[in-house]
LUMPABA-842133 format. One record per residue (C-alpha): z, x, y; residue number from 1. Coordinates in pm, 1 decimal. Example, Ala and Ser with C-alpha at 12.3 -4.5 7.8 and 13.67 -1.06 7.14 Angstrom:
# LUMPABA-842133
R         z         x         y    k
R     780.0    1230.0    -450.0    1
R     714.0    1367.0    -106.0    2
This chain:
# LUMPABA-842133
R         z         x         y    k
R   -1564.2    -885.5   -1438.9    1
R   -1337.6   -1084.9   -1655.9    2
R   -1041.2   -1232.5   -1471.5    3
R    -718.6   -1235.5   -1665.8    4
R    -447.2   -1473.8   -1556.9    5
R     -91.0   -1435.5   -1664.2    6
R     158.9   -1707.0   -1589.2    7
R     510.5   -1567.5   -1559.8    8
R     748.4   -1855.6   -1631.1    9
R    1025.9   -1888.0   -1373.5   10
R    1276.2   -1910.0   -1658.7   11
R    1310.1   -1537.2   -1626.5   12
R    1462.3   -1586.6   -1281.6   13
R    1805.3   -1728.5   -1201.4   14
R    1752.8   -2095.4   -1093.5   15
R    1842.7   -2451.6   -1154.1   16
R    1599.6   -2626.4   -1378.2   17
R    1514.7   -2994.2   -1341.5   18
R    1723.7   -3085.2   -1650.7   19
R    2017.3   -2897.2   -1500.0   20
R    1977.4   -3082.2   -1170.3   21
R    1982.6   -3416.7   -1336.5   22
R    2272.1   -3305.7   -1551.8   23
R    2463.6   -3205.6   -1239.1   24
R    2385.7   -3539.6   -1078.6   25
R    2499.0   -3735.2   -1377.3   26
R    2807.6   -3513.5   -1407.4   27
R    2904.0   -3575.7   -1045.8   28
R    2862.2   -3948.2   -1096.8   29
R    3075.8   -3932.4   -1408.4   30
R    3340.0   -3728.2   -1229.0   31
R    3339.3   -3973.2    -940.4   32
R    3383.0   -4263.4   -1178.8   33
R    3658.1   -4079.8   -1362.1   34
R    3830.5   -4015.4   -1031.8   35
R    3804.1   -4380.4    -941.4   36
R    3943.8   -4478.2   -1280.4   37
R    4231.9   -4230.0   -1252.6   38
R    4317.9   -4341.6    -898.9   39
R    4307.6   -4699.1   -1014.4   40
R    4532.2   -4627.9   -1308.6   41
R    4777.9   -4442.4   -1083.6   42
R    4784.4   -4728.3    -835.4   43
R    4830.3   -4983.8   -1106.5   44
R    5107.9   -4772.8   -1258.6   45
R    5280.6   -4747.7    -918.8   46
R    5249.0   -5121.3    -872.0   47
R    5387.1   -5180.0   -1215.1   48
R    5680.3   -4949.0   -1147.5   49
R    5762.8   -5119.6    -822.3   50
R    5740.3   -5455.8    -994.4   51
R    5972.2   -5339.0   -1273.6   52
R    6219.0   -5204.5   -1022.3   53
R    6207.9   -5526.1    -826.3   54
R    6258.1   -5726.6   -1141.6   55
R    6528.9   -5518.8   -1297.3   56
R    6733.6   -5395.9   -1003.9   57
R    6707.2   -5678.1    -758.6   58
R    6728.1   -5950.4   -1020.8   59
R    7033.4   -5802.3   -1176.8   60
R    7204.5   -5720.8    -848.5   61
R    7119.1   -6050.7    -684.0   62
R    7228.8   -6240.8    -988.7   63
R    7559.5   -6053.2   -1005.2   64
R    7628.9   -6089.1    -630.7   65
R    7531.6   -6457.6    -641.7   66
R    7765.9   -6514.5    -936.7   67
R    8042.7   -6326.3    -757.4   68
R    7998.0   -6524.5    -439.2   69
R    7993.5   -6854.3    -625.3   70
R    8304.4   -6761.5    -828.7   71
R    8493.3   -6657.5    -513.2   72
R    8401.7   -6984.4    -346.7   73
R    8520.1   -7175.6    -651.0   74
R    8853.1   -6981.0    -654.9   75
R    8890.0   -7047.0    -281.1   76
R    8818.4   -7416.0    -330.9   77
R    9064.4   -7436.5    -621.0   78
R    9334.0   -7255.8    -416.5   79
R    9281.9   -7487.0    -120.2   80
R    9295.4   -7791.4    -348.6   81
R    9616.9   -7660.0    -501.3   82
R    9794.1   -7666.3    -167.1   83
R    9780.2   -8038.7    -103.9   84
R    9818.6   -8134.8    -474.5   85
R   10090.1   -8399.6    -492.2   86
R   10143.3   -8426.0    -862.2   87
R   10248.1   -8171.3   -1116.8   88
R    9966.0   -8265.8   -1340.5   89
R    9706.5   -8191.4   -1075.5   90
R    9869.6   -7858.9    -991.0   91
R    9888.0   -7771.6   -1361.3   92
R    9525.7   -7851.9   -1410.5   93
R    9424.4   -7638.0   -1106.9   94
R    9647.0   -7349.1   -1210.7   95
R    9509.6   -7365.5   -1557.0   96
R    9151.4   -7367.8   -1423.5   97
R    9235.9   -7069.7   -1206.1   98
R    9409.1   -6872.4   -1476.6   99
R    9180.0   -6950.4   -1760.1  100
R    8836.9   -6975.6   -1596.1  101
R    8795.8   -6900.8   -1228.1  102
R    9006.4   -6585.5   -1186.0  103
R    8872.3   -6416.3   -1508.5  104
R    8518.9   -6519.9   -1405.8  105
R    8576.1   -6365.1   -1063.0  106
R    8701.7   -6040.6   -1209.5  107
R    8413.5   -6041.9   -1457.5  108
R    8166.2   -6098.4   -1169.5  109
R    8328.5   -5809.2    -982.3  110
R    8272.9   -5575.8   -1279.9  111
R    7915.8   -5700.9   -1334.9  112
R    7837.7   -5644.6    -970.2  113
R    8001.4   -5300.9    -986.6  114
R    7775.5   -5211.7   -1282.9  115
R    7462.0   -5350.3   -1115.4  116
R    7521.0   -5186.3    -779.4  117
R    7744.7   -4874.6    -789.8  118
R    7689.3   -4823.9    -417.5  119
R    7897.2   -5139.4    -341.0  120
R    8210.5   -5002.4    -511.0  121
R    8433.3   -4989.3    -195.2  122
R    8358.2   -5350.0    -100.3  123
R    8415.3   -5460.1    -453.2  124
R    8749.8   -5279.0    -453.9  125
R    8846.9   -5469.9    -138.6  126
R    8735.3   -5796.4    -298.2  127
R    8938.2   -5713.2    -606.4  128
R    9238.4   -5630.7    -382.9  129
R    9201.7   -5962.2    -197.6  130
R    9185.9   -6149.9    -524.7  131
R    9495.3   -5962.5    -645.2  132
R    9669.8   -6059.0    -317.4  133
R    9587.7   -6427.7    -382.2  134
R    9718.7   -6405.0    -739.0  135
R   10040.7   -6241.3    -614.9  136
R   10081.7   -6507.1    -346.5  137
R   10029.1   -6781.0    -604.5  138
R   10282.4   -6614.1    -835.2  139
R   10545.3   -6649.3    -556.8  140
R   10521.9   -7023.6    -604.8  141
R   10393.8   -7085.4    -254.9  142
R   10132.9   -7318.9    -395.3  143
R   10390.2   -7512.4    -606.0  144
R   10588.5   -7675.3    -326.7  145
R   10546.9   -8046.6    -288.3  146
R   10654.1   -8292.4     -29.2  147
R   10545.3   -8458.2     293.3  148
R   10806.7   -8341.3     534.4  149
R   10695.6   -8185.3     850.8  150
R   10822.5   -7842.1     747.2  151
R   10649.7   -7857.1     420.5  152
R   10329.2   -7966.2     588.6  153
R   10356.8   -7678.5     833.7  154
R   10410.0   -7442.8     544.8  155
R   10112.1   -7584.9     366.8  156
R    9906.0   -7547.2     681.1  157
R   10010.0   -7186.1     713.2  158
R    9937.2   -7133.9     340.1  159
R    9589.8   -7278.2     385.3  160
R    9534.2   -7049.6     681.2  161
R    9661.2   -6753.1     483.8  162
R    9437.1   -6850.2     189.6  163
R    9139.0   -6868.5     425.1  164
R    9230.3   -6526.5     568.9  165
R    9236.8   -6389.8     212.7  166
R    8914.4   -6547.2      91.2  167
R    8700.9   -6547.1     412.0  168
R    8648.2   -6164.7     400.5  169
R    8579.5   -6181.0      28.2  170
R    8323.1   -6459.4      47.4  171
R    8174.8   -6314.1     365.8  172
R    8130.2   -5975.7     194.9  173
R    7974.5   -6142.3    -105.5  174
R    7745.2   -6352.4     111.1  175
R    7648.5   -6051.7     318.1  176
R    7575.4   -5851.2       6.5  177
R    7368.8   -6138.9    -127.4  178
R    7173.1   -6146.2     191.1  179
R    7127.7   -5768.4     177.4  180
R    7012.1   -5778.9    -182.3  181
R    6776.6   -6059.6     -97.1  182
R    6639.3   -5847.9     187.3  183
R    6603.5   -5556.6     -49.0  184
R    6410.7   -5777.3    -286.4  185
R    6183.7   -5881.1      -2.7  186
R    6134.7   -5514.2      97.0  187
R    6062.9   -5425.0    -257.5  188
R    5805.5   -5701.7    -272.4  189
R    5660.8   -5576.5      51.7  190
R    5641.2   -5223.4     -90.2  191
R    5474.0   -5357.7    -402.1  192
R    5226.9   -5547.2    -196.9  193
R    5164.9   -5238.4      19.9  194
R    5115.0   -5019.1    -286.8  195
R    4871.5   -5276.6    -421.4  196
R    4672.5   -5282.7     -99.8  197
R    4670.5   -4902.8     -84.9  198
R    4549.2   -4892.0    -442.2  199
R    4275.2   -5139.0    -361.4  200
R    4172.6   -4937.0     -53.4  201
R    4180.3   -4613.9    -251.9  202
R    3970.0   -4766.4    -525.4  203
R    3727.0   -4907.4    -270.8  204
R    3703.4   -4570.1     -89.8  205
R    3652.4   -4389.4    -419.8  206
R    3375.9   -4625.5    -518.2  207
R    3210.8   -4589.2    -178.3  208
R    3240.2   -4212.4    -194.3  209
R    3097.5   -4210.9    -547.7  210
R    2806.9   -4430.2    -436.1  211
R    2747.5   -4210.9    -132.2  212
R    2752.0   -3900.6    -352.6  213
R    2506.7   -4061.3    -591.4  214
R    2284.7   -4170.5    -308.8  215
R    2297.8   -3821.8    -155.1  216
R    2205.2   -3665.9    -484.0  217
R    1914.7   -3906.6    -534.4  218
R    1794.7   -3837.4    -175.8  219
R    1821.7   -3459.4    -228.1  220
R    1637.0   -3473.7    -565.1  221
R    1378.1   -3715.2    -415.3  222
R    1314.1   -3492.9    -111.0  223
R    1299.6   -3186.5    -329.8  224
R    1098.0   -3316.2    -626.9  225
R     900.9   -3626.7    -536.6  226
R     676.6   -3458.7    -271.4  227
R     612.5   -3167.9    -502.7  228
R     524.9   -3399.4    -795.5  229
R     296.7   -3599.8    -567.1  230
R     130.8   -3278.1    -434.3  231
R      89.3   -3142.4    -787.0  232
R     -58.0   -3475.8    -905.5  233
R    -306.4   -3484.3    -616.1  234
R    -399.5   -3124.5    -688.4  235
R    -457.6   -3193.8   -1057.4  236
R    -661.9   -3506.5    -968.2  237
R    -888.0   -3305.4    -736.3  238
R    -935.8   -3035.4    -996.1  239
R   -1014.4   -3292.1   -1270.1  240
R   -1271.9   -3448.6   -1036.1  241
R   -1436.9   -3107.6    -999.2  242
R   -1348.1   -3060.4    -629.4  243
R   -1261.8   -2716.2    -504.6  244
R    -923.2   -2685.4    -344.4  245
R    -686.5   -2418.9    -220.7  246
R    -418.8   -2290.4    -459.1  247
R     -84.1   -2472.0    -461.2  248
R     188.0   -2326.2    -235.5  249
R     479.9   -2304.9    -478.5  250
R     837.3   -2383.8    -387.8  251
R    1150.2   -2391.0    -593.8  252
R    1233.3   -2214.2    -912.5  253
R    1243.3   -2493.8   -1168.3  254
R     998.0   -2642.4   -1421.9  255
R     791.4   -2793.0   -1140.7  256
R     738.7   -2441.3   -1007.7  257
R     627.0   -2340.8   -1357.4  258
R     393.1   -2640.7   -1358.7  259
R     248.5   -2541.5   -1021.0  260
R     199.6   -2181.0   -1141.6  261
R      31.1   -2315.3   -1454.7  262
R    -201.6   -2535.6   -1243.2  263
R    -290.2   -2238.2   -1022.2  264
R    -352.5   -2027.7   -1331.1  265
R    -568.7   -2305.2   -1474.4  266
R    -774.2   -2312.5   -1154.1  267
R    -812.6   -1937.3   -1157.5  268
R    -907.3   -1951.4   -1525.1  269
R   -1166.9   -2222.0   -1460.0  270
R   -1310.6   -2026.9   -1168.4  271
R   -1326.5   -1713.3   -1384.3  272
R   -1484.3   -1917.0   -1662.1  273
R   -1734.8   -2071.5   -1421.5  274
R   -1823.9   -1725.0   -1291.0  275
R   -1856.8   -1601.6   -1645.3  276
R   -2075.8   -1893.3   -1738.7  277
R   -2292.3   -1831.6   -1428.9  278
R   -2333.0   -1467.7   -1524.8  279
R   -2412.7   -1575.1   -1881.7  280
R   -2667.5   -1823.3   -1760.6  281
R   -2822.0   -1557.3   -1535.4  282
R   -2835.6   -1324.0   -1838.3  283
R   -3008.5   -1590.5   -2051.7  284
R   -3260.3   -1673.9   -1781.6  285
R   -3340.5   -1311.7   -1715.6  286
R   -3362.0   -1239.4   -2088.9  287
R   -3632.1   -1502.2   -2125.7  288
R   -3864.2   -1318.7   -1881.3  289
R   -3828.8    -972.0   -2028.3  290
R   -4159.6    -838.3   -2151.1  291
R   -4055.2    -536.9   -2365.3  292
R   -3778.6    -443.9   -2602.9  293
R   -3676.8    -157.4   -2374.0  294
R   -3630.3    -395.5   -2085.2  295
R   -3426.9    -637.2   -2295.6  296
R   -3209.7    -355.3   -2431.6  297
R   -3127.7    -238.9   -2077.7  298
R   -3050.8    -594.7   -1974.2  299
R   -2800.4    -639.3   -2259.1  300
R   -2636.0    -308.4   -2165.1  301
R   -2597.8    -395.1   -1793.4  302
R   -2479.9    -745.9   -1864.5  303
R   -2197.9    -649.1   -2102.7  304
R   -2088.3    -352.8   -1894.3  305
R   -2046.0    -575.6   -1586.9  306
R   -1872.9    -841.4   -1791.9  307
R   -1613.4    -615.1   -1959.8  308
R   -1405.0    -380.4   -1750.1  309
R   -1424.4      -9.0   -1823.2  310
R   -1677.3     -48.0   -2097.1  311
R   -1981.9     145.9   -2212.5  312
R   -2259.8     -28.0   -2414.4  313
R   -2522.3     125.5   -2646.9  314
R   -2787.4     -83.6   -2825.6  315
R   -2870.5      48.7   -3170.6  316
R   -3192.7     -25.8   -3364.8  317
R   -3374.6      84.2   -3673.7  318
R   -3668.4     317.4   -3629.8  319
R   -4026.1     215.5   -3719.3  320
R   -3972.9     326.9   -4075.3  321
R   -3640.6     139.8   -4094.8  322
R   -3476.8     443.2   -4252.0  323
R   -3294.3     580.5   -3949.2  324
R   -3060.0     436.1   -3686.6  325
R   -3131.6     532.9   -3326.7  326
R   -3003.9     445.6   -2981.8  327
R   -3232.9     210.1   -2789.7  328
R   -3041.3     277.6   -2464.9  329
R   -2903.1     588.5   -2305.0  330
R   -2611.1     768.1   -2467.2  331
R   -2575.3    1044.1   -2203.0  332
R   -2215.5     945.6   -2130.0  333
R   -2113.9     962.1   -2496.7  334
R   -2205.3    1301.0   -2639.2  335
R   -1996.9    1239.7   -2954.2  336
R   -2193.8     923.5   -3039.6  337
R   -2523.0    1104.0   -2969.9  338
R   -2426.8    1372.4   -3220.1  339
R   -2329.5    1118.2   -3483.9  340
R   -2660.3     934.2   -3444.7  341
R   -2865.7    1242.8   -3537.1  342
R   -3012.5    1161.8   -3879.7  343
R   -2784.9     856.7   -3922.6  344
R   -2897.5     594.7   -4168.6  345
R   -2865.6     219.9   -4088.4  346
R   -2583.4     181.9   -4347.6  347
R   -2375.8     428.9   -4150.9  348
R   -2305.4     141.3   -3908.6  349
R   -2063.0     -98.5   -4079.1  350
R   -2161.6    -384.7   -3851.3  351
R   -2518.9    -349.0   -3987.5  352
R   -2399.3    -301.7   -4342.7  353
R   -2168.6    -605.1   -4348.9  354
R   -2363.8    -813.3   -4095.8  355
R   -2043.4    -900.0   -3908.2  356
R   -1833.9    -777.9   -3621.0  357
R   -1661.4    -441.1   -3677.1  358
R   -1384.9    -302.8   -3450.2  359
R   -1197.9      23.1   -3454.0  360
R    -930.5     187.8   -3240.4  361
R    -624.0      54.4   -3059.9  362
R    -414.3      51.4   -3373.2  363
R    -681.5    -113.4   -3589.5  364
R    -718.8      79.1   -3915.7  365
R    -992.8     -82.4   -4128.4  366
R   -1002.4      -9.9   -4499.3  367
R   -1347.1     150.6   -4458.7  368
R   -1410.8     357.6   -4147.4  369
R   -1742.9     349.7   -3965.2  370
R   -1931.6     682.3   -3959.4  371
R   -2030.0     617.5   -3598.9  372
R   -1705.7     470.7   -3452.3  373
R   -1416.5     611.3   -3653.7  374
R   -1170.2     839.7   -3478.4  375
R   -1341.9     822.8   -3142.0  376
R   -1148.8     856.3   -2815.2  377
R   -1239.3     504.8   -2704.7  378
R   -1186.8     175.9   -2881.5  379
R   -1507.3      18.7   -3011.3  380
R   -1645.0    -324.2   -3100.7  381
R   -1977.6    -340.1   -3277.3  382
R   -2168.7    -669.0   -3299.7  383
R   -2474.8    -697.4   -3528.9  384
R   -2805.5    -834.6   -3398.5  385
R   -2864.5   -1097.2   -3667.4  386
R   -3182.5   -1302.9   -3679.8  387
R   -3265.8   -1530.0   -3973.9  388
R   -3032.4   -1346.1   -4206.8  389
R   -3183.6   -1006.3   -4114.3  390
R   -2994.7    -747.0   -3912.7  391
R   -3236.5    -586.3   -3665.0  392
R   -2979.7    -370.8   -3487.9  393
R   -2635.3    -369.0   -3331.9  394
R   -2464.9    -359.4   -2993.9  395
R   -2181.4    -103.9   -2971.8  396
R   -1925.0    -167.1   -2695.8  397
R   -1678.6     113.3   -2619.4  398
R   -1374.3       3.9   -2418.8  399
R   -1048.9     156.3   -2300.5  400
R    -817.9    -140.1   -2363.1  401
R    -801.0    -392.3   -2637.9  402
R   -1042.2    -681.7   -2589.0  403
R    -912.3   -1031.3   -2531.8  404
R   -1036.3   -1335.5   -2712.9  405
R   -1260.4   -1438.5   -2425.3  406
R   -1417.2   -1095.2   -2402.8  407
R   -1480.5   -1086.5   -2780.0  408
R   -1641.2   -1429.6   -2755.3  409
R   -1857.2   -1315.4   -2463.7  410
R   -1988.2   -1021.6   -2669.3  411
R   -2063.9   -1244.2   -2964.5  412
R   -2238.0   -1505.5   -2745.2  413
R   -2444.1   -1248.0   -2556.8  414
R   -2559.4   -1072.4   -2870.9  415
R   -2637.8   -1402.4   -3043.7  416
R   -2846.5   -1509.0   -2746.5  417
R   -3028.9   -1175.6   -2724.8  418
R   -3102.2   -1131.7   -3094.2  419
R   -3388.1   -1388.6   -3124.6  420
R   -3544.8   -1264.9   -2797.4  421
R   -3538.8    -905.2   -2925.1  422
R   -3686.3   -1017.1   -3255.8  423
R   -3969.6   -1201.0   -3070.0  424
R   -4034.0    -900.6   -2851.8  425
R   -4046.3    -677.5   -3153.2  426
R   -4285.5    -905.2   -3336.2  427
R   -4504.7    -932.4   -3026.5  428
R   -4505.9    -554.3   -2990.0  429
R   -4587.7    -512.6   -3357.2  430
R   -4865.0    -769.4   -3334.3  431
R   -5000.2    -598.7   -3021.9  432
R   -4977.3    -263.5   -3189.2  433
R   -5161.3    -391.3   -3493.0  434
R   -5424.8    -551.7   -3272.9  435
R   -5484.0    -239.6   -3073.2  436
R   -5428.9      31.8   -3332.1  437
R   -5602.7     146.6   -3643.1  438
R   -5377.1      93.6   -3942.4  439
R   -5523.1     389.6   -4125.9  440
R   -5488.0     665.9   -3861.6  441
R   -5224.1     515.7   -3640.4  442
R   -5455.2     566.8   -3342.5  443
R   -5580.0     297.6   -3104.1  444
R   -5882.0     113.3   -3243.3  445
R   -6225.3      64.0   -3081.2  446
R   -6116.8    -217.7   -2859.1  447
R   -5807.8     -41.0   -2734.5  448
R   -6007.8     274.2   -2685.2  449
R   -6265.1      92.7   -2467.3  450
R   -5991.9     -63.4   -2255.2  451
R   -5814.5     273.9   -2211.2  452
R   -6140.6     441.8   -2127.8  453
R   -6216.8     197.4   -1846.5  454
R   -5863.2     219.9   -1712.7  455
R   -5850.5     600.7   -1713.2  456
R   -6195.3     626.9   -1556.2  457
R   -6091.3     386.3   -1276.9  458
R   -5769.1     579.4   -1224.4  459
R   -5956.4     912.8   -1205.1  460
R   -6209.6     767.9    -957.4  461
R   -5927.8     634.0    -735.0  462
R   -5725.7     955.5    -740.1  463
R   -6035.2    1181.6    -738.1  464
R   -5897.8    1382.9   -1028.9  465
R   -6097.0    1526.0   -1319.9  466
R   -6123.1    1345.5   -1651.0  467
R   -6274.1    1501.2   -1962.5  468
R   -6401.3    1311.9   -2270.2  469
R   -6438.5    1463.6   -2615.3  470
R   -6638.6    1285.7   -2879.5  471
R   -6548.4    1415.0   -3227.1  472
R   -6716.7    1343.2   -3563.7  473
R   -6611.0    1468.7   -3905.7  474
R   -6882.4    1667.2   -4081.0  475
R   -7028.3    1539.9   -4409.3  476
R   -6764.0    1264.2   -4433.5  477
R   -7001.0    1044.4   -4633.8  478
R   -7007.7    1318.8   -4903.9  479
R   -6627.0    1294.0   -4934.4  480
R   -6641.7     917.2   -4980.7  481
R   -6924.6     941.9   -5231.0  482
R   -6780.1    1231.2   -5425.0  483
R   -6404.8    1160.8   -5411.8  484
R   -6387.5     794.2   -5330.6  485
R   -6291.9     597.2   -5028.4  486
R   -5917.2     642.8   -5100.1  487
R   -5948.5    1013.3   -5045.4  488
R   -6163.4     946.0   -4742.5  489
R   -5879.6     732.9   -4601.9  490
R   -5634.1    1019.2   -4664.4  491
R   -5859.9    1251.8   -4470.2  492
R   -5879.9    1010.8   -4178.6  493
R   -5502.8     971.7   -4174.4  494
R   -5458.3    1349.4   -4171.2  495
R   -5705.7    1384.5   -3882.4  496
R   -5513.5    1114.4   -3687.3  497
R   -5192.8    1311.6   -3733.7  498
R   -5369.6    1630.9   -3614.1  499
R   -5492.7    1459.4   -3295.9  500
R   -5143.6    1325.0   -3216.7  501
R   -4992.9    1670.1   -3268.5  502
R   -5245.1    1862.1   -3059.6  503
R   -5246.8    1639.1   -2749.8  504
R   -5014.6    1600.1   -2455.1  505
R   -4823.5    1284.9   -2385.2  506
R   -5065.2    1189.8   -2104.2  507
R   -5374.9    1247.9   -2324.0  508
R   -5537.2     980.1   -2532.2  509
R   -5704.1     977.5   -2869.8  510
R   -5859.9     672.6   -3038.1  511
R   -6074.8     591.1   -3340.2  512
R   -6411.2     510.8   -3193.9  513
R   -6568.3     400.2   -3521.9  514
R   -6601.4     528.5   -3879.0  515
R   -6527.5     895.1   -3871.1  516
R   -6580.5     925.6   -3491.4  517
R   -6291.7     974.7   -3250.3  518
R   -6277.8     963.9   -2870.2  519
R   -6034.0    1193.8   -2686.9  520
R   -5960.7    1152.4   -2311.1  521
R   -5794.4    1433.9   -2117.9  522
R   -5684.4    1330.1   -1763.9  523
R   -5657.7    1598.4   -1491.7  524
R   -5840.5    1843.8   -1716.4  525
R   -6153.8    2034.9   -1621.1  526
R   -6441.2    2129.0   -1850.0  527
R   -6292.8    2467.2   -1941.6  528
R   -5955.5    2317.3   -2030.8  529
R   -6119.9    2045.3   -2234.2  530
R   -6315.7    2304.7   -2429.3  531
R   -5990.6    2483.8   -2514.0  532
R   -5835.5    2165.0   -2638.0  533
R   -6143.9    2082.7   -2843.2  534
R   -6142.3    2424.8   -3009.6  535
R   -5775.7    2386.3   -3089.9  536
R   -5840.6    2049.7   -3259.6  537
R   -6144.3    2187.1   -3448.7  538
R   -5947.2    2487.2   -3576.0  539
R   -5658.3    2266.4   -3681.8  540
R   -5884.1    2029.0   -3874.3  541
R   -6024.8    2328.1   -4063.4  542
R   -5675.3    2393.4   -4191.6  543
R   -5629.8    2043.6   -4334.2  544
R   -5582.2    2038.3   -4705.7  545
R   -5592.3    1710.9   -4897.1  546
R   -5488.9    1710.5   -5262.9  547
R   -5787.7    1645.2   -5488.5  548
R   -6053.0    1743.9   -5231.8  549
R   -6212.1    2087.3   -5273.1  550
R   -6445.9    2058.7   -4970.6  551
R   -6344.9    2224.9   -4648.3  552
R   -6299.0    1977.1   -4362.9  553
R   -6479.6    2049.5   -4039.7  554
R   -6560.3    1858.2   -3726.9  555
R   -6818.9    1864.7   -3451.9  556
R   -6715.8    1792.3   -3093.2  557
R   -6901.3    1713.7   -2774.3  558
R   -6744.9    1735.9   -2424.1  559
R   -6842.0    1557.7   -2102.7  560
R   -6684.2    1564.9   -1752.0  561
R   -6651.9    1260.3   -1524.6  562
R   -6844.9    1283.3   -1200.3  563
R   -6999.5    1611.7   -1310.8  564
R   -7192.5    1461.0   -1600.6  565
R   -7154.3    1085.4   -1544.2  566
R   -7006.0     846.5   -1292.3  567
R   -6908.2     556.7   -1520.4  568
R   -6724.9     496.0   -1843.3  569
R   -7041.5     418.5   -2042.9  570
R   -7220.4     724.8   -1898.2  571
R   -6923.6     948.9   -1977.3  572
R   -6922.2     836.9   -2345.9  573
R   -7294.7     866.8   -2365.8  574
R   -7295.8    1225.7   -2233.2  575
R   -7015.1    1321.4   -2471.3  576
R   -7205.0    1164.6   -2755.5  577
R   -7517.4    1358.1   -2657.1  578
R   -7309.0    1677.1   -2667.6  579
R   -7177.7    1578.0   -3011.6  580
R   -7527.7    1524.6   -3131.8  581
R   -7616.2    1867.5   -3001.9  582
R   -7322.3    2017.1   -3196.9  583
R   -7442.4    1842.1   -3511.5  584
R   -7794.9    1969.2   -3455.8  585
R   -7678.0    2317.5   -3394.3  586
R   -7517.0    2339.5   -3736.0  587
R   -7187.0    2134.7   -3713.4  588
R   -6830.2    2266.7   -3700.1  589
R   -6863.5    2360.4   -3335.2  590
R   -6792.3    2238.5   -2981.9  591
R   -7070.1    2189.9   -2724.3  592
R   -7035.0    2075.8   -2364.2  593
R   -7265.5    1830.0   -2195.9  594
R   -7399.7    2109.8   -1972.2  595
R   -7530.2    2296.8   -2276.3  596
R   -7663.4    1979.8   -2437.3  597
R   -7859.1    1894.1   -2123.6  598
R   -8001.0    2249.2   -2109.3  599
R   -8107.3    2230.9   -2470.8  600
R   -8280.1    1896.9   -2422.4  601
R   -8464.9    2023.0   -2115.0  602
R   -8581.6    2330.9   -2298.4  603
R   -8710.6    2129.6   -2595.1  604
R   -8874.9    1857.1   -2384.2  605
R   -9159.0    1884.8   -2138.6  606
R   -9147.5    1806.2   -1761.0  607
R   -9223.8    1436.3   -1813.5  608
R   -8953.8    1397.3   -2072.2  609
R   -8701.3    1573.1   -1851.1  610
R   -8785.1    1329.2   -1571.4  611
R   -8735.3    1034.4   -1805.9  612
R   -8404.5    1171.2   -1932.4  613
R   -8282.1    1217.7   -1574.8  614
R   -8375.9     858.3   -1491.4  615
R   -8197.7     717.0   -1796.6  616
R   -7889.4     929.9   -1732.6  617
């Protein structure tokens, strides 16, 4: 039986293919790297923002506060220097410095600080009020008095104290604000450093996570794919080395699973192919030992029917005249084919006519339909038996389903291997037939007749069954040859051979014994039955009419019975020949048994002669 393997690719199922798995792995790595990049960019942006804030806010605020504090200290110093000034010029210089430089600078510093740090507005208002108080005090002329008297010195001391009371809160507020802004700058720097560290840690964690994800994916793919690849590789190596192994146990639904299924299918195919080759080798070996065409025909039929599922095989051959096509194997299961073969000529089979494979059915519509295969219920494939350019027959395979390529090849191979064997068997049979048969009458010749006589006598002796022998001779046959020629004599002999074949049973035997003499053997036939057969033959020969011959054909026949008249093959022929001689002597065209011939001889001979005849018999 032919094993068909069909590999169903797992692509018809929902699954992740190897390419998809690697794509996912690469995608995850890319996503991880993108995440790391985004996190890094966000951290850097945050660090940059904090740095900008520190640079813009703190620098501006600290600069403004520092300028305000310095200006207030300078105003305070100038005011304190103005108190002890002894000369008008010194006081004028200090007042001019205050009016033109220090006081405007202080007010400008107050406004700059107010713009840089709106949250310090109340303190700046108090500083501005203190500065206004100093200006008002100076406008009263308290800083213009000069002298060294005790009262003036006391007044100057009180003025200095009052000036200190005015400026100490202002400078203290400025200094405190400078310290606060400096602390804010330090905190901002700390925040920036913290943001930087967090960014570094985040980047490091992202990289570690990405690496762990990549490692996990590699491990998963390795655990899932590497063992399968190794197992498939070992399996393929064992198969390539010719070792038998169990089928692969498939897992997964990706290309590797498809590969495993393909490997299993390959093993099944190789096993089926090996089994097919073994059957083919068995067929060839058995074919070489067949001894007859019939045996070879049956062997072809059995071999192809077991090789192709649900098939029926018929071997077709030409008849002996090569003008009719007949079935060499049984067609009992195909009554339609049997009916079409009745009177069919060889050209009715297109495989024989074209000397190539011819198929019909299963949607195949050839341009020229075969008279034997067209419009049949089953599909058909007919392969010619071709030997040396000559088609000696065909093998017709009827099948239910369409044949595959392997099955078609098997039919071609089997028929090609069988054709020369069949040709040899036919040639051997023809040579044996020619060696054992008379070409003129179609009957066995003298040698074949002697062999058959011995065999049938031995069989009759073993089975203790009767065997009758008839010796027949054509009357006046020499006259036909002399008068009408040997060609007409040959026609007469051929007609007599046809008469003998027509009048005898299948178990009977008729052979040309020599010249115009014929030996007929009738197994399981007594003397009376043999006499009836002989008379039938004699009467039929009288009815033979050969064109150009005006003489009536007659024959004389002598009958002998085994065991009754003789115990051996030679004795049986001799007694039948004696009976034939008696028929000739009695006037020809008659049948005489050995009993009557013996009686006639005893009547004609004396006692001494009868004793001698008995001894010789």
